[in-house]
MMTF fields as JSON, N, C-alpha, C and O atoms, coordinates in Angstrom:
{
  "mmtfVersion": "1.0.0",
  "mmtfProducer": "UNKNOWN",
  "numBonds": 307,
  "numAtoms": 308,
  "numGroups": 77,
  "numChains": 1,
  "numModels": 1,
  "chainsPerModel": [1],
  "groupsPerChain": [77],
  "chainIdList": ["A"],
  "bondAtomList": [4, 2, 8, 6, 12, 10, 16, 14, 20, 18, 24, 22, 28, 26, 32, 30, 36, 34, 40, 38, 44, 42, 48, 46, 52, 50, 56, 54, 60, 58, 64, 62, 68, 66, 72, 70, 76, 74, 80, 78, 84, 82, 88, 86, 92, 90, 96, 94, 100, 98, 104, 102, 108, 106, 112, 110, 116, 114, 120, 118, 124, 122, 128, 126, 132, 130, 136, 134, 140, 138, 144, 142, 148, 146, 152, 150, 156, 154, 160, 158, 164, 162, 168, 166, 172, 170, 176, 174, 180, 178, 184, 182, 188, 186, 192, 190, 196, 194, 200, 198, 204, 202, 208, 206, 212, 210, 216, 214, 220, 218, 224, 222, 228, 226, 232, 230, 236, 234, 240, 238, 244, 242, 248, 246, 252, 250, 256, 254, 260, 258, 264, 262, 268, 266, 272, 270, 276, 274, 280, 278, 284, 282, 288, 286, 292, 290, 296, 294, 300, 298, 304, 302],
  "bondOrderList": [1, 1, 1, 1, 1, 1, 1, 1, 1, 1, 1, 1, 1, 1, 1, 1, 1, 1, 1, 1, 1, 1, 1, 1, 1, 1, 1, 1, 1, 1, 1, 1, 1, 1, 1, 1, 1, 1, 1, 1, 1, 1, 1, 1, 1, 1, 1, 1, 1, 1, 1, 1, 1, 1, 1, 1, 1, 1, 1, 1, 1, 1, 1, 1, 1, 1, 1, 1, 1, 1, 1, 1, 1, 1, 1, 1],
  "groupList": [{"groupName": "MET", "atomNameList": ["N", "CA", "C", "O"], "elementList": ["N", "C", "C", "O"], "formalChargeList": [0, 0, 0, 0], "bondAtomList": [1, 0, 2, 1, 3, 2], "bondOrderList": [1, 1, 2], "singleLetterCode": "M", "chemCompType": "L-PEPTIDE LINKING"}, {"groupName": "LYS", "atomNameList": ["N", "CA", "C", "O"], "elementList": ["N", "C", "C", "O"], "formalChargeList": [0, 0, 0, 0], "bondAtomList": [1, 0, 2, 1, 3, 2], "bondOrderList": [1, 1, 2], "singleLetterCode": "K", "chemCompType": "L-PEPTIDE LINKING"}, {"groupName": "TYR", "atomNameList": ["N", "CA", "C", "O"], "elementList": ["N", "C", "C", "O"], "formalChargeList": [0, 0, 0, 0], "bondAtomList": [1, 0, 2, 1, 3, 2], "bondOrderList": [1, 1, 2], "singleLetterCode": "Y", "chemCompType": "L-PEPTIDE LINKING"}, {"groupName": "VAL", "atomNameList": ["N", "CA", "C", "O"], "elementList": ["N", "C", "C", "O"], "formalChargeList": [0, 0, 0, 0], "bondAtomList": [1, 0, 2, 1, 3, 2], "bondOrderList": [1, 1, 2], "singleLetterCode": "V", "chemCompType": "L-PEPTIDE LINKING"}, {"groupName": "PHE", "atomNameList": ["N", "CA", "C", "O"], "elementList": ["N", "C", "C", "O"], "formalChargeList": [0, 0, 0, 0], "bondAtomList": [1, 0, 2, 1, 3, 2], "bondOrderList": [1, 1, 2], "singleLetterCode": "F", "chemCompType": "L-PEPTIDE LINKING"}, {"groupName": "SER", "atomNameList": ["N", "CA", "C", "O"], "elementList": ["N", "C", "C", "O"], "formalChargeList": [0, 0, 0, 0], "bondAtomList": [1, 0, 2, 1, 3, 2], "bondOrderList": [1, 1, 2], "singleLetterCode": "S", "chemCompType": "L-PEPTIDE LINKING"}, {"groupName": "ILE", "atomNameList": ["N", "CA", "C", "O"], "elementList": ["N", "C", "C", "O"], "formalChargeList": [0, 0, 0, 0], "bondAtomList": [1, 0, 2, 1, 3, 2], "bondOrderList": [1, 1, 2], "singleLetterCode": "I", "chemCompType": "L-PEPTIDE LINKING"}, {"groupName": "LEU", "atomNameList": ["N", "CA", "C", "O"], "elementList": ["N", "C", "C", "O"], "formalChargeList": [0, 0, 0, 0], "bondAtomList": [1, 0, 2, 1, 3, 2], "bondOrderList": [1, 1, 2], "singleLetterCode": "L", "chemCompType": "L-PEPTIDE LINKING"}, {"groupName": "ALA", "atomNameList": ["N", "CA", "C", "O"], "elementList": ["N", "C", "C", "O"], "formalChargeList": [0, 0, 0, 0], "bondAtomList": [1, 0, 2, 1, 3, 2], "bondOrderList": [1, 1, 2], "singleLetterCode": "A", "chemCompType": "L-PEPTIDE LINKING"}, {"groupName": "GLY", "atomNameList": ["N", "CA", "C", "O"], "elementList": ["N", "C", "C", "O"], "formalChargeList": [0, 0, 0, 0], "bondAtomList": [1, 0, 2, 1, 3, 2], "bondOrderList": [1, 1, 2], "singleLetterCode": "G", "chemCompType": "PEPTIDE LINKING"}, {"groupName": "GLN", "atomNameList": ["N", "CA", "C", "O"], "elementList": ["N", "C", "C", "O"], "formalChargeList": [0, 0, 0, 0], "bondAtomList": [1, 0, 2, 1, 3, 2], "bondOrderList": [1, 1, 2], "singleLetterCode": "Q", "chemCompType": "L-PEPTIDE LINKING"}, {"groupName": "CYS", "atomNameList": ["N", "CA", "C", "O"], "elementList": ["N", "C", "C", "O"], "formalChargeList": [0, 0, 0, 0], "bondAtomList": [1, 0, 2, 1, 3, 2], "bondOrderList": [1, 1, 2], "singleLetterCode": "C", "chemCompType": "L-PEPTIDE LINKING"}, {"groupName": "PRO", "atomNameList": ["N", "CA", "C", "O"], "elementList": ["N", "C", "C", "O"], "formalChargeList": [0, 0, 0, 0], "bondAtomList": [1, 0, 2, 1, 3, 2], "bondOrderList": [1, 1, 2], "singleLetterCode": "P", "chemCompType": "L-PEPTIDE LINKING"}, {"groupName": "THR", "atomNameList": ["N", "CA", "C", "O"], "elementList": ["N", "C", "C", "O"], "formalChargeList": [0, 0, 0, 0], "bondAtomList": [1, 0, 2, 1, 3, 2], "bondOrderList": [1, 1, 2], "singleLetterCode": "T", "chemCompType": "L-PEPTIDE LINKING"}, {"groupName": "GLU", "atomNameList": ["N", "CA", "C", "O"], "elementList": ["N", "C", "C", "O"], "formalChargeList": [0, 0, 0, 0], "bondAtomList": [1, 0, 2, 1, 3, 2], "bondOrderList": [1, 1, 2], "singleLetterCode": "E", "chemCompType": "L-PEPTIDE LINKING"}, {"groupName": "ASN", "atomNameList": ["N", "CA", "C", "O"], "elementList": ["N", "C", "C", "O"], "formalChargeList": [0, 0, 0, 0], "bondAtomList": [1, 0, 2, 1, 3, 2], "bondOrderList": [1, 1, 2], "singleLetterCode": "N", "chemCompType": "L-PEPTIDE LINKING"}, {"groupName": "ARG", "atomNameList": ["N", "CA", "C", "O"], "elementList": ["N", "C", "C", "O"], "formalChargeList": [0, 0, 0, 0], "bondAtomList": [1, 0, 2, 1, 3, 2], "bondOrderList": [1, 1, 2], "singleLetterCode": "R", "chemCompType": "L-PEPTIDE LINKING"}, {"groupName": "TRP", "atomNameList": ["N", "CA", "C", "O"], "elementList": ["N", "C", "C", "O"], "formalChargeList": [0, 0, 0, 0], "bondAtomList": [1, 0, 2, 1, 3, 2], "bondOrderList": [1, 1, 2], "singleLetterCode": "W", "chemCompType": "L-PEPTIDE LINKING"}],
  "groupTypeList": [0, 1, 2, 1, 3, 4, 5, 6, 7, 6, 7, 6, 7, 7, 3, 8, 3, 9, 3, 2, 8, 10, 11, 12, 0, 11, 1, 0, 13, 8, 14, 13, 15, 0, 1, 15, 9, 9, 0, 8, 9, 16, 9, 7, 15, 10, 9, 6, 7, 2, 7, 7, 7, 7, 12, 2, 7, 8, 0, 0, 6, 6, 9, 2, 7, 2, 17, 1, 9, 1, 1, 15, 7, 1, 5, 14, 5],
  "groupIdList": [1, 2, 3, 4, 5, 6, 7, 8, 9, 10, 11, 12, 13, 14, 15, 16, 17, 18, 19, 20, 21, 22, 23, 24, 25, 26, 27, 28, 29, 30, 31, 32, 33, 34, 35, 36, 37, 38, 39, 40, 41, 42, 43, 44, 45, 46, 47, 48, 49, 50, 51, 52, 53, 54, 55, 56, 57, 58, 59, 60, 61, 62, 63, 64, 65, 66, 67, 68, 69, 70, 71, 72, 73, 74, 75, 76, 77],
  "secStructList": [7, 2, 2, 2, 2, 2, 2, 2, 2, 2, 2, 2, 2, 2, 2, 2, 2, 6, 7, 7, 7, 7, 7, 2, 2, 2, 2, 2, 2, 2, 2, 2, 2, 2, 2, 6, 6, 7, 1, 6, 6, 6, 6, 2, 2, 2, 2, 2, 2, 2, 2, 2, 2, 2, 2, 2, 2, 2, 2, 2, 2, 2, 2, 2, 2, 2, 2, 2, 2, 2, 2, 2, 2, 2, 2, 2, 7],
  "xCoordList": [0.819, 0.0, 0.861, 0.597, 1.911, 2.727, 3.526, 3.821, 3.877, 4.58, 3.672, 4.126, 2.392, 1.43, 1.269, 1.255, 1.15, 1.014, 2.288, 2.23, 3.43, 4.713, 4.879, 5.337, 4.514, 4.656, 3.692, 4.04, 2.492, 1.544, 2.079, 1.97, 2.656, 3.224, 4.375, 4.46, 5.245, 6.362, 5.847, 6.368, 4.832, 4.255, 3.669, 3.863, 2.964, 2.39, 3.495, 3.38, 4.564, 5.661, 6.357, 6.719, 6.546, 7.2, 6.343, 6.867, 5.049, 4.149, 4.076, 4.003, 4.095, 3.972, 5.189, 5.066, 6.348, 7.553, 7.46, 7.929, 6.87, 6.802, 5.629, 5.456, 4.835, 3.641, 4.001, 4.616, 3.614, 3.776, 2.41, 2.195, 1.509, 0.136, -0.05, 0.473, -0.793, -1.152, -2.582, -3.076, -3.231, -4.555, -4.379, -3.353, -5.349, -5.203, -4.946, -4.185, -5.576, -5.39, -3.956, -3.345, -3.431, -2.048, -1.067, -0.109, -1.317, -0.429, -0.435, 0.619, -1.615, -1.719, -1.014, -0.313, -1.197, -0.557, 0.958, 1.682, 1.438, 2.883, 3.484, 4.556, 2.809, 3.321, 3.346, 4.305, 2.313, 2.274, 3.395, 4.051, 3.603, 4.66, 6.028, 6.874, 6.251, 7.546, 7.765, 8.887, 6.704, 6.833, 7.185, 7.879, 6.704, 6.969, 8.278, 8.566, 9.063, 10.368, 10.355, 11.366, 9.254, 9.168, 9.799, 10.142, 9.944, 10.563, 9.589, 9.981, 8.344, 7.397, 7.025, 6.769, 6.988, 6.555, 7.629, 7.34, 8.855, 9.973, 9.91, 10.189, 9.554, 9.56, 8.2, 8.037, 7.22, 5.861, 5.766, 5.16, 6.344, 6.287, 7.028, 6.543, 8.18, 8.935, 8.186, 8.238, 7.5, 6.702, 5.55, 5.252, 4.906, 3.798, 4.31, 3.686, 5.433, 6.002, 6.457, 6.32, 6.99, 7.402, 6.19, 6.263, 5.096, 3.879, 3.289, 2.673, 3.467, 2.972, 3.832, 3.324, 5.108, 6.031, 5.796, 5.924, 5.462, 5.362, 4.331, 4.654, 3.106, 2.179, 2.671, 2.489, 3.288, 3.825, 4.961, 5.051, 5.812, 6.914, 6.402, 6.924, 5.392, 4.809, 4.2, 4.372, 3.494, 2.889, 3.959, 3.783, 5.049, 6.129, 6.765, 7.086, 6.948, 7.527, 6.58, 7.018, 5.299, 4.311, 4.268, 4.225, 4.28, 4.281, 5.52, 5.434, 6.671, 7.914, 7.86, 8.229, 7.407, 7.322, 6.334, 6.575, 5.226, 4.253, 4.88, 4.731, 5.58, 6.229, 7.285, 7.381, 8.07, 9.124, 8.521, 9.036, 7.436, 6.773, 6.149, 6.195, 5.567, 4.959, 6.037, 5.836, 7.16, 8.271, 8.825, 9.118, 8.969, 9.46, 8.465, 8.87, 7.181, 6.144, 6.188, 6.015, 6.42, 6.52, 7.747, 7.677, 8.869, 10.089, 10.005, 10.684, 9.184, 9.001, 8.123, 8.242, 7.243, 6.307, 6.972, 6.308],
  "yCoordList": [-1.197, 0.0, 1.259, 2.207, 1.255, 2.467, 2.687, 3.828, 1.605, 1.757, 2.363, 3.12, 2.029, 2.577, 4.081, 4.846, 4.504, 5.928, 6.671, 7.763, 6.079, 6.7, 6.844, 7.885, 5.818, 5.897, 6.915, 7.598, 7.023, 8.035, 9.43, 10.32, 9.633, 10.931, 11.302, 12.442, 10.359, 10.613, 10.939, 11.839, 10.219, 10.467, 11.876, 12.576, 12.289, 13.642, 14.684, 15.671, 14.476, 15.441, 15.508, 16.592, 14.376, 14.377, 15.038, 15.728, 14.839, 15.463, 16.96, 17.74, 17.369, 18.789, 19.592, 20.786, 18.97, 19.692, 20.14, 21.227, 19.332, 19.656, 20.538, 20.831, 20.962, 21.737, 23.213, 23.8, 23.791, 25.224, 25.815, 26.301, 25.769, 26.198, 27.657, 28.103, 28.363, 29.747, 29.971, 29.308, 30.912, 31.259, 32.031, 32.683, 31.967, 32.63, 34.136, 34.695, 34.78, 36.222, 36.549, 37.478, 35.793, 36.02, 35.747, 36.493, 34.674, 34.316, 35.398, 35.78, 35.888, 36.926, 38.207, 38.846, 38.576, 39.783, 39.628, 40.557, 38.461, 38.23, 38.234, 38.802, 37.612, 37.593, 38.99, 39.357, 39.763, 41.137, 41.961, 42.75, 41.77, 42.493, 42.131, 43.006, 40.848, 40.413, 40.936, 41.293, 40.986, 41.503, 42.981, 43.46, 43.705, 45.143, 45.448, 46.608, 44.429, 44.643, 44.624, 44.947, 44.259, 44.219, 42.963, 42.03, 42.953, 41.821, 41.115, 40.169, 41.554, 41.035, 39.576, 38.851, 39.129, 37.774, 36.711, 35.519, 37.128, 36.19, 35.193, 34.01, 35.649, 34.767, 34.219, 33.669, 34.353, 33.936, 32.427, 31.984, 31.637, 30.18, 29.715, 28.838, 30.285, 29.898, 30.29, 29.568, 31.411, 31.827, 30.875, 30.561, 30.416, 29.47, 28.148, 27.569, 27.673, 26.428, 26.572, 25.637, 27.719, 27.974, 27.914, 27.306, 28.534, 28.502, 27.1, 26.74, 26.317, 24.948, 24.037, 23.068, 24.329, 23.492, 23.562, 22.546, 24.709, 24.887, 23.981, 23.403, 23.821, 22.896, 21.445, 20.724, 21.01, 19.651, 19.486, 18.456, 20.469, 20.409, 20.357, 19.598, 21.151, 21.143, 19.782, 19.271, 19.195, 17.878, 16.804, 15.884, 16.905, 15.934, 16.041, 15.023, 17.25, 17.439, 16.901, 16.214, 17.202, 16.697, 15.173, 14.536, 14.591, 13.139, 12.513, 11.478, 13.134, 12.617, 12.676, 11.709, 13.792, 13.918, 12.916, 12.363, 12.677, 11.675, 10.287, 9.525, 9.96, 8.651, 8.466, 7.401, 9.505, 9.435, 9.264, 8.488, 9.98, 9.847, 8.479, 7.915, 7.945, 6.615, 5.553, 4.59, 5.727, 4.786, 4.809, 3.754, 5.992, 6.12, 5.527, 4.922, 5.687, 5.146, 3.62, 2.993, 3.025, 1.557, 1.038, -0.005, 1.756, 1.292, 1.383, 0.628, 2.294, 2.426, 1.323, 0.987, 0.748, -0.275, -1.591, -2.545],
  "zCoordList": [0.0, 0.0, 0.0, -0.74, 0.854, 0.924, -0.365, -0.719, -1.067, -2.34, -3.398, -4.256, -3.335, -4.286, -4.073, -5.037, -2.824, -2.509, -2.896, -3.463, -2.588, -2.928, -4.436, -4.908, -5.197, -6.651, -7.254, -8.217, -6.702, -7.184, -6.893, -7.735, -5.711, -5.352, -6.288, -6.743, -6.573, -7.49, -8.884, -9.542, -9.337, -10.657, -10.73, -11.724, -9.701, -9.673, -9.73, -10.456, -8.973, -8.969, -10.322, -10.778, -10.959, -12.272, -13.335, -14.21, -13.275, -14.239, -13.995, -14.944, -12.728, -12.392, -12.836, -13.107, -12.916, -13.323, -14.768, -15.104, -15.627, -17.044, -17.435, -18.618, -16.497, -16.804, -16.937, -16.047, -18.042, -18.255, -18.597, -19.707, -17.653, -17.889, -17.466, -16.445, -18.266, -17.964, -18.415, -19.327, -17.765, -18.257, -19.571, -19.763, -20.467, -21.771, -21.665, -22.454, -20.7, -20.555, -20.127, -20.654, -19.182, -18.739, -19.875, -20.078, -20.606, -21.713, -22.788, -23.295, -23.131, -24.156, -23.699, -24.484, -22.447, -21.918, -21.903, -22.262, -21.49, -21.445, -22.851, -23.059, -23.813, -25.189, -25.785, -26.465, -25.541, -26.043, -25.42, -26.1, -24.133, -23.445, -24.005, -24.19, -24.277, -24.807, -26.228, -26.586, -27.041, -28.409, -28.408, -29.304, -27.399, -27.313, -26.588, -26.294, -26.301, -25.683, -24.17, -23.547, -23.567, -22.108, -21.526, -22.252, -20.228, -19.542, -18.591, -17.907, -18.539, -17.551, -17.79, -16.828, -19.024, -19.314, -19.182, -19.282, -18.96, -18.951, -17.79, -17.981, -16.613, -15.452, -15.084, -13.994, -15.958, -15.623, -15.414, -14.439, -16.295, -16.144, -14.895, -14.18, -14.629, -13.449, -12.178, -11.182, -12.204, -11.054, -10.787, -9.634, -11.843, -11.697, -11.133, -10.243, -11.643, -11.135, -9.687, -8.898, -9.336, -7.957, -7.018, -5.95, -7.41, -6.595, -6.524, -5.521, -7.562, -7.58, -6.711, -6.146, -6.597, -5.852, -4.346, -3.663, -3.822, -2.377, -1.701, -0.664, -2.226, -1.563, -1.579, -0.597, -2.678, -2.739, -1.738, -1.07, -1.628, -0.685, 0.749, 1.565, 1.06, 2.404, 2.724, 3.831, 1.77, 2.0, 2.171, 2.97, 1.445, 1.6, 2.984, 3.598, 3.471, 4.802, 5.866, 6.789, 5.753, 6.704, 6.679, 7.731, 5.493, 5.358, 5.972, 6.633, 5.757, 6.333, 7.851, 8.516, 8.41, 9.86, 10.444, 11.518, 9.749, 10.196, 10.185, 11.14, 9.101, 8.976, 10.063, 10.673, 10.298, 11.305, 12.696, 13.5, 12.988, 14.284, 14.467, 15.56, 13.412, 13.477, 13.677, 14.417, 13.027, 13.164, 14.59, 15.153, 15.174, 16.548, 17.535, 18.528, 17.281, 18.156, 18.161, 19.206, 16.988, 16.885, 17.636, 18.287, 17.551, 18.195, 19.717, 20.411, 20.251, 21.698, 22.255, 23.433, 21.446, 21.922, 22.199, 22.605]
}
């Protein structure tokens, strides 16, 4: 069971890395800005990925702490 959950988590993380999704309005604004010589659209994809990474990272830390606590509880018994 734990291998299934772990493999699903890894699959989600690998798929999320390759995602460069933007709403159409943001994409159009960024492309227009870049065509006019602006710099605002350059970091938009990296910003989206950065915001996407934080919830996954938080869940991984919580999961690790839960696993570590459960492991320590078993060893005390």
